[in-house]
N, C-alpha and C positions, 0 to 999 in steps of 0.2 A: 112340578115340585118347587118348593122354595124354603123359606125359613121355618114354616110350620112343622114340616116333618123333622127338621133338625132339632127344633125345640122339643118336639115330642120324644125324640131320642135322648133328651137330656143335655143337649149341647148348649153351653152358655158362655158368658164372658170368661176369657182366660183359658178355655179349653183348646185342644188341638184337634183338627179334623184332617185326616189323610184323604187326598183326592188325586186323580190322575193329572200329571203335568200336561198331557196332550188331551185337549178336549174338555178340560175341567174348569174353564174360566167362569162359567155361570155358577158352578158350585162354590168356587172361591169367593165370588161376590156375595152369595148368600151367607157363607160362613162369616165373612167380615161384618155383615150387617148385624150379626149376633154378638160382635165383640170377641169372637173366637179367632184362632189363628189357623189359616190354611197351611197345610204341610204337603208339598208336592212329592209324589212318588213316581217312579218310572213306569213305563208300559211294557207289555209283551209286544215285541215288534211284529209278531205274526198276527195278532188279533187287534192291535192298537188299543186294547183295553188294559186296565190297571193290572200290574204284575203282582201277584201275591207275595213273591219273594222280596220285591222292592218295598212293599208295604211293611213287611215284617222288619225290614232294616231301619225304618224310620219311626216305629212305634215307641212311645215313651209313657211314663206314668201319667202324663197329662192328656194322652189321646182319649178322646171321648167317642169318636166315631170314625168309621171308614166309609167313604162314599164312592163306589164305582160308577162309571158311566158306560152304558152300552153305545157302541159307535158303529155306524155304517151298516147296521143290520146284524152285527155280530154281538153276542152277549158276553159280558164279563164272566170270569170264572167264579160264580157266586158261592159255589161249594167250598173251594179252597179259601176264598176271601173270608167267608164266615168262620172257618176254622182259625185263621190267623187272627182275626179281630177278637174272636171269643177267648183265645189264649191270653190276650192282653186286657180282657175285661171291657173291650170297646164294642159299641153297637155297629152293626152293618146296616147302612141306610141306602136303599136302592133309589137313585136319583129319579128314575122314571122306569116304567115297565119295559121289559125287552120287547122289541117289535115282533109281531106275530109272523112266524115263519111258515104257517100252514095255510095262509090265505092264497086265493087264486093269483093275486098280483105277485106275491112273493115267489110262488112256484114259477111263474113266467119270468120273473127277474133272474132267478137262478139259472134258468135255461139260457137266457141271454148272456149272463155272466160266464157260463161255460163256453159259449160261442166266442166271447172276447178272450177267454183263457187260451183257447186253441189257436187263435189267429193273430193276436197282438204280438208284435216283435219290437216295436219302438219304445217300449216301456218295461219296467220291471214289475212283475206281478207278485205281490206277497202271497205266500201260501195260505190257502183258506180251505176249510173242510168242505168236501163235496157231499154235504149232508143237508137234511131238512132244517138244520139249526140256524142257517144263515139266511136272513131275509133280504140281503142286498138292497137296503134302502139307499146306499151309495156304492158305486163301483170305484174303489180308490186304488190307484197304482202309484208307483214311485218313479221319479225322474231324477236319478242320482247324478252327481257331478261334483264340482268343487265349491259348492255353496248354493245359496238361494237363487242367484240369477239364472242358473241352468234350468231349473224347473219353471221359473217365471217366463223365460224366453220361449220354452217349449209351449207353455200355456198360451202365450200371445200368438205363436205361430199356428196353433190348433184353432184358436178363435178366428184368425184370419182365413182359415179354411172352412169356417162355418160350424165348428165343433164347440158347443157351449160348455167348456170345462170350467171347474172352479177349484180354488185352493180351499180345502175343507177346514183346516185349522192354521191360522196365519202365524201363530207364535205359541210356544209352550207357556204355561202359566208363570213359571218362575223367571221368565224373561219380560213379563208384562209390568208396566208401571203400577206401583201399588202392591205388587205381589212378588217383587224380586227376591230371589233367594240365591245365596252363594253356593249353589250345588251344580254338579254336572250330571245330567240325566240323558245319557247317550241316545237311547231309543226314542225318547220323546223329541229330542232336538233334531235327530235325523228325520223323523217323520214330519215334523213341521217344515223342514227345509226341502223335503223331497216329494211329499204327497200331492197328488192331483186327482180330483174326482171327475171321472168321465161321465157323460150323460148315459143314464140307464133308467128306463121306466118300462112298465108292463105294456105301455101303449106304443112303444117304438116299432117301426116297420123294419123288415129285413134290409131295405135299402138304407135306412138310417144307421142300422148297425154296421153295415158294410162301409158306410162313409166314415164312421169313427175309426174303424180298423184301418182303412186305406190312408187316412190322414196321419194317424199315429205311425204307421209303418213307413210312410214316406219321409217322416222326420226322424226316423230311428237311427240305427247304428249301435244301439245298446243291446247287450246280451241279456237274455232272460236268466235271472238268478234269484235265489232266495236272499232276503236281507240277513245280515249277520245277527245272531241271537246273543 
């Protein structure tokens, strides 16, 4: 998706478009291309997707559209977001289709994700639905601490042990040059500082899964807990 869908939704110069601060950089760029203003809203810390309550708090008479982003195989709450946008007379524009959760690969990834859930001790696992709705295109955990270096040190240590982990979102949109906004969006900021994507694919072997678990647990010392809501 790009500016075409936004234009079709009636977005033009001077309009405001609400988008997720976490994972919404590509949306913000498309909005700016149209001369419209990106407005960042916070995410639900459990799903990493746009929080309908946060959206409602930033809507104005200039809001033309709300653009959620599905992240890591988890779908945004399209039903509630449609209600919130509709009450404000704004269009709900889906940035891209939700990933298929009924494919053979998605089923296999859910099985492997459940394996990680049961065995990982060195990272904090955000709660996720144990249902067929999650496609687990990425397995994203948190490495909390006193700021960004803690997660990054953990990442480097895992890579040194042969685990190809990645930082999925390096900065929230409202911290990025060109999109800076004087707002504090706690869930998005914490996610950007703490999140780490561990390797997960339908093609992984049992030995590879065990290696990821062993490496994380050896670097652990963190308690499993749910992120603050």
